[in-house]
N, C-alpha and C positions, 0 to 999 in steps of 0.2 A: 285567104278568106277573112282574117281579122282586119287586114288592111282595107279590103273591100267594104266591110261593115263600117269601119271608121270613116271612110270617105263618104259613104251613103249617109251616115249620121251627121257628118259635117255639112253636107249639102242641105239636108233637111233643116238643120238649125239655121243656116244662112238664109234659106227661103223663108223660114218662120220669122226671123228677125226683120227681114226686108218687108214682109207683109205687115208686121206690126208697125214699123216705122211709116210705111205708106198710109196705113189706117190713121195714124196720129196726124200726118200731114193733111189727109182728107178731112178729118175732124176740124183741124185748125182752119182750113180753107172754108169749110161750111160756116163756121162761126164768124169768120171774117166777113163773108158776104152778108150775113144777117146783121152785123153790127156796123158796117161801113157808113150808112147814112148818118149816124150819130157822131161822127168824128169831126172835131173842129179845133183849130189852133187857138181859138179864142176861149175855149172851155178850160179855163185855168184856175177855177176856184179850188181852194184846198180844204173846203168843207169835207170832213171825214165821211167816207162811204162805209157804212157798217152793215153787214149782212150775216145771217146765220149760215152755217155750212150747207144747210138744205137750200137756202136761197142761192148761194153761189153755185151749187150743183145744177140748178135749173138754168143758169146763165152760161155755164162753162161745160166743155166736153170733159169726160173723165180725165184725160191726160192734161188738159189745161188746169183743171182743179188740182191735180197732183203737183204741178209745177208752181202755180200761183199761190195756192193755199196750204200746201204741205211741204214747200221748199224742195220740190223735186228738181231734176234736171233732165235734159234731153241728150241724145247721143250727138257727139261732135260730127260735123260734116254731113249730118242727116236731118237737118232741121230747115225750116222754111226760109230763113233770112241770112244764113251765114254767107251765102254767095250772091246776095241781092245787090245789084249795082245800079238800080233805078234811083232817080231823084225823088225824094219825098220825105215823109215823116213817120215816125214810129210812135204809137200810142199804147197806153196800158190796156191790155185786153180786159181787165176787170172793170175799170171805171172810165176809160177813154181819155185820161189825162195825156196831153202831148208830152213825150219824154225825150226823144232823140230825133235829130235831123240826119239825113244822108250826108250832109255837109261835114259831119264829125265822125262818120263811119270810116273805118280803115281795115285793111287786111292784116289781121293779127296772126294768121296761120294756125289758130286754135280750133277752128271748126264751128265757132259760135259768132254771131254778129257782135262786133266790137266797136266801141265809140270812145273818143277821147274826152267827151264832155256831154252832159245832158243839155237840153234846150234851156233849162233854168235849174240851177243847183237846188232850189227849194222844192222842186218837183220830185226829187228822189231823196231817200234817207239811207244813211249807212248805219248798219247795226253789226255788232260783232257776232260772227259765226264761228263756233268752236267744234263743228262736226267734222267727222272723217280724220280726226287726229291732227288737225291744223287750226290755226287762227287766221281768219280772213275777213274782209269787209263784205257783208251781204248787202245788196242794194234792194230796197223795197220801194214801192210807189208811196209817195207822201200822202196821197188821198185815200187809197183803199188798203194800203199796207200789204199788197200782193208782192210775193217774191218775184224779182226780176232777174237776178243773177248775182254776180260778184264784181268787185272792183280791185284792181291790182295796180302797182306803181311801176309797171314796165311798158307804159304806152308812149306814143309819140308826143312831140311838142305840139301845142304850147302847154299842155297840162301835165304830160308825163304819166297820165292815167289811162288804164284800159278798163272800160266798163264792159265786161263780158256778159252778155245778156242771153236769156233763153228766148228763142223765137216764140215758143208757146205762151209767153207772157206778153207778147207784143202783137199789135196789128199794124201793118204797113199801109199807108195811103200814098199813092203817086201824087207828085206835084201837079 
């Protein structure tokens, strides 16, 4: 009897988590469709984009706001771009600055989209993150300072870096 209840509870939780993850993916897809026409590789101005939390909430889904503005993260292997093998470019979801190219994307095995270099080093900033009992490099957009992910020194050549990004912080545009 107890085993049956435990199995039923486990299935309920699994379904609930899957539905939440799918809802997050759907919110991201909806936002992507709305923002796609504004994406350009020539939009490289680093003039700061400053908005109030209320203004950001009007532009982003609740989950995107959580990741970009509150330094949240998304589940591994359950995000939009970890397994994306299309050719194209990744832009900041907050301000549309071009950040990464599929030419620098690699399979890290971590469950998040990983790149060995940004399109331009000045388009991202590294700040020290001391959350969760560790010290690591947080990567933020140089234009809007939105949280993108983290950088680690276990990536492939030529840089040896792994920019481990959150899909919710990015918009992908096919070549």
